[in-house]
N, C-alpha and C positions, 0 to 999 in steps of 0.2 A: 299403394306401392310398397313392396316389402323392403325393409332396410337391409343393407349389405352386411353380411356377417363378418365377424372379425376374421382376419386372414389366418387360416389354419396352419400355414407354413411355420415351421420352427425356426427357419432362417430368416434373414432379412429380405430375401427375394420374394417378389409377389407371386402368389400361387394363382395364376389366372384361370386354372382349370376348376378351382373351387369357389370362385367368385363370379357373380353375374357379368355377362358380356355387357359393356357400356352401351347405352342406347345410340350414341354417336358412331359406334363401330359396326352397327347392324345395317347391312345393305341388301340382304336377300329379300326378294319379293316372290310372288307366286310363280312367275316364269323361271326364276333361278332354282327354286325348290323342285319344280317339275322337271326341268332340264337335268339337274343333278341326279335325281333318283331314277329318271328314265335311263340315263346313261349308266348308272351303277347297276340297274336291274338287268341290263343286257350282258350276256356272257355265254361262253361255250359250255361252262359247267351247267348252267340252267337248261340249255338245249339238251345236254346229255341226260339230265334227270328226266326231262320231258320224254325223251326217246325210251327211257326205262319203263314208262307207264304202259307201253304196249309191247307185246300183244296180250299182256295180262288183262288189260282193259280194252274194250273196243274204242274206236276213235270217238264216237259220239259220247260215250260215258267218260272217257278221259278228258274231253273238252269241257264237259259240265263240271267235272272236278277241278280242272284248271281255273275256270272262271270264278267259281265260288271260293276256292282256296286262296286265289290271288287277291280277290276283293277283301276277304277276311284278314289275311296276313298283312296286306298293305294297309288296311285300316288300323291294325295294332301298331304298325310302324308309324303311321301318321299321328296317331294318338300320342305316342311317345314324343314325336317331333313337336307337337303342340305344347306339351309340358316343358320340354327343353327350351322352346322359344319363349314361352310366357315367363319362365323363371330366369332365363339367360344362363342356365347352368349347363356344363358339359355332362357327358354320361357319368364320369367319375363323381361329379357333383350330385347327380341324382342318386347315385349309390350311397354317398355319404349322408344325404338327407333322409334316406329310407332306413339304412342299416346302422347308422352311427359312425362317427368320425374315425374310430379305431378299427371296428370290425370291417368297415367298407374297404380297407386296404386289401383284404383277401379277394373279394370279387374283382377289384380293380387289377390286381396282379394276375388273376386267372384270365382276365380279359386280354391283358398284354400277351400272355403266353399263347392264347388262341389266335390272336391277331398276327403274331410272329409266324405261327404255323400256317395260317391261311395265306399270308403274303408269300411265304416260301412256296406253297402249293401253286399260287398264281404265277410266280416266276417260272416254275416248272412247266405249267400249262403254256405260257407264252413262249418259252424256249422250245418245247416240243412242237407247238404249232408253227413256229418260225422254221424249224428244221423240216417239217413236213412239206411246207410250201417250197423251201429252197431245194429240196431233193426231188422235186418234180422234173427237174432237168437232168437228173441222174448223177449230179455231182454233190459236193458237200457231205461226203460219206466218211471223211476222216474223223477220228476220235476227238480231235481238237475243237471241232465245230460246236458240240454241246457246251463245252467250257466257254467258248467265245460268245455264244448266244446268251448264256447265263449272265456273263459280264455286261453284255450289251443292255439287257433289260434292267439289270441292277443299276447301271449307270444312268439310264433314263429316269428311274425312280429317284435316284439321288439328286439329279438335276431338278426334277419337279419339286421335290421337298425343300430345295434351296430357295424357292420362290414363295409367293403368296397363295394360299388356298383360295381366298376369295376371288382374286384375279383369275386364277385358273378356271374356276367355275363360271364366272361371268364373261370372261373374254375368249376362252378357248372352247370349253365344253358347249356352252349355250350357242355360240356363234358358228363354230366350225365342226367340232368333233361330233356333236349329236346329229346334225343334218346328214353327215356322211354315213353314220351308223344306221340311221333310219333308211337311207337310200339302199344300203346293203341288205337290210332285212326285207325291204320291199322287193328287191330283185330276187333274193333267194326264195321268198314266199311265192312269188310269181312262177319261178322256175319249177318248184316242186308241186305247185297246184296244177301246172300244165302236165307234169308227169303223172299226177294223180288222176287227172281227167282222162289221159290216154289209157290208164289202167282200169278206168271205170270208177269215177268219183263216188257215185251212189253206192256201189258195192263196197268200196273201202270204208265209207262213212257208216254203213249199217252192219258191217262185219262184227259179230260179237267177240268179246274177249275170251281168251283161253283159260282165264282163272289164275289163281296163284297169288293174287293181291286183292284185298277187299277195297271197297270204295273208301272207307274211313282210313285205311292204311295209305291209300293213294293220296287222300286229302292231307294226311300228315306229311307226306313227302312234298306236296306243293307248298304247304305253309312253311316248311322248313327253311326255304330260301329267304322270304321276307323276315322271318323271325331271327335268322342269323345276323341280320343287320340291326337288331334292336340295341345291342351295346354300342353302336356307333352313331345312331341317327341324331342324338342330341348335340353331338360335337359339331355338326353342321347346322342343325336347326337353330341353335342359339344365335347364329348370325342373321336370323330373320327379323324383319321389322314388326311382324305381328303374328300371333299364334294361329289365327284362322287361315291365313295364306300359307303358313307352314304346313298345316294339316291338309288343306286341299291340294297343294302342290305336290307334297310327298305322296299322298294317297293316289292321285291321278298318275303321276309319273311312274311310280313303282308298279302299280297295278297293270298299266298298259305294257310295260316292259316284261313283267313276269308272265302275263297271259300270252303275249306274242312269242317269247322265246320258248316257253313250255310247249305251246301249240306247234311252233315250227319244228321242235324236236320230235313231236308225235308225227307230223307230216313227213319228215325225213324217214322216220322209222318204218312207216307203213308203205312207203313207196320205193325204198332202196334196201335191198337185201344185204346189209352190211352192219357189222357190230361197231365199226369205227366211224363215228360221226364226222370227224375231220375229213376222212377219206371220202365220205359220201358228199360232203359239201364241196370238195374239190372237183368232184365229177360233174357238178352242175355247170352249165354254161355261164361263164363269168364268175365261177365260184372262187377262183384264185384271188381275184381282186376283192370280192365281197368278204371272203374269209380273212384276208389281210386287214381290212378295215375293222372287222369285228375283233380281230386279234389286238389291234392297236387300242381298241376300246377297253380291252381287258386291263390296260395299264391303269385306268381310273379305279378299277376294283382294288388292285394292289395298292394304289395311292391312298384310297379311302381307308383301307386297313391300317396302313402305316401312319397316316395323319391322326386317326383316332387313337392308335396305340401311343403315339407321341404325346397327345394331350393327356392320356391316362398316365403315362410315365412322368410327365411334368407334375401331375397331381401328387405323385409320390416323392419326387425329387425336384422341387421347384427351382433349384439353382441351375438346373439344365433347362434351357429354353425348349419350346416345342420344336423348333427347327433342329436343334442339336439332337434331341431325342429321335426325331424322324430320320435324320441322316444316319445316325448310329444304328437304328433298327434296320434300315435298308441295307447297310453293309453286312449286318449279321444274317439277314434273310438271304442275301445273295450268296454268302459263304455256305449257308445250310443247304441251299438249292443244289450246290455242287456235290454234296456228300451224302445227303439223306435219301433213302428210298421213299419218296413222298407218297407214292400210290399205296404203299403198304401202311402208311401212317394215317391215311384218310379216316379209317374207323375210329382211331384215337381222337382225331380232331372233332369228328361228329359227336363222340361221347362227351368230350370237353364242352362242346357247344350246348349240350343238353342241359347243363347247369344254368344257362342263361334264360331258358324258358320260364322256369319257376321264379327265377330272380326278378324278371320283369313282370310276372303276374303280380308279385307283391308291390313293385314300384308303381305300376299303374293304379292299383287299388289304393295305395296310401297317398299318392301325390296328386292324382287327378282331381281337379276342381279346387285345389288349395291356392290361396293367395300368398302364403308365407313360406313357400318351398325353400327359397334361398336362406331364410333364417334357420331352417332345420339342419343345415349342414353341420353346424357346431353345437346343436342343442344337446346332444348326448353322445357318450362314447360308444355304447352298444344298445341297439333297439332289439331286446331279446325276443319279443314276439315276432318281429319281422324275420329275424335269423332262424327261429324255430320253424316258421312256415316255409321258408326257403328250403330248409333241410327236408321237411316233409314232402315238398314238391319234387325234390331231386329223387327221393325214394319212390314217390308215386310214378315219376316218369319211367324209371328203369323197371319198376314192377309191371307197369302196363306193357312195356316193350317185350318183357319176358313172358308174362302170363297171359296177356290178351293182345297179341300183336295185330289182330284183325280190327281192333277198336282204335288203333293209333295211340300215340302217347302225348303229343304236343297239346291237343285240345283239352283232354281230360285234366292234364297238369295245369294248364293255364286257368281253366275254370275253377279248379280246386283252390289254387293259391290265391286267385283274385277274390273269391268268395270269403275264404278264411281271413285274408288280410283286410278286406273291406269291413267285415263285421267285428273285427278285433281292434280296429283303429282306436287309439286312445284319445284322439281329438277329432271332433266332427269336422267334416270337410267344409271349407268356406269357399264360396264361389268367387273366383278372381274378377276384379273389376275389368281386367283386360280380356276375359274369356269371351 
């Protein structure tokens, strides 16, 4: 069992983000991990990206890419979850253990920025979805309603962040929220399968793609969603009782959600001649109720971003509690959602997210299989080899995206950074007794 490192906080406040979660405070089992990540994996954004795969790819080819990419991406997520659970460290703690206690502040800060951006984007998605549902009756057209809808969802997030994350996962998501969301997905899937059958299911299934996107580029797009959760997963996995259940639950839950939502997006796209996914879902029988439940489930995506961001913020300023950080960030994101043109900022957020693919290629290579991860948090100020490989990975990602887009960027970058970091590790990996 690794010894707890000295508290890195410069103040007298305990920096719980950079010290292992006490064993007595760990309550998540396999079902909790699976329920959490199945819920977090469901979202309108995932369906929209799934719809984007066609008609460039045929339905059969898109489905194969979705299954393989989801299993691979969810596997990376689960692997990171196991490291976080075995070590008891948050995502910020894993960054400190890999890159050094001084330099790690940079990726932690970048993570906070991207989480604020994505939370703001989620609030906009929830606001726009709410207004789309409300305006089915022909009312709620006044300019005041977007403002009020933004405040509504911001208030919901603030209320959730005032409570316990563990209780939210175990008592609400697992018992009530997830079953309702699964029922909604089942209903929508059935409705669009009936529609596909009426149009000729075999014909739609075997229709070739029109081109414009390679299989590897499509795979990159599918992997992008689970990889985007890499900087968050340890913040939840550290509450698990053992690493194996964290790995299995995270992998199963997220893979099922990612495959289902991407595939549903493809199904909607090939059966409904509409570029607006929300409008297409509303046209389905019972679509209003199903979309409403999925929209409610979007709350846990925004909550997950804010909770992880608050843990990261606490690692930088431990005098502020995780709860205080979370509520403050929720207020900021609600305000930003009222003034920022979020849809035009999406490319910037995706570019910012790209730095975390090589970041975690190095983290996985350096920390996987080690029994002393917690002790590495304060071992050195800067791990120069890890930092250099990360920078090389960022350059590789953007070079691939610009020079060889048909080959994708995520997989080549992950492989390159993992191999470089694994073979330049200054200490041989030691297998953990808890592995």
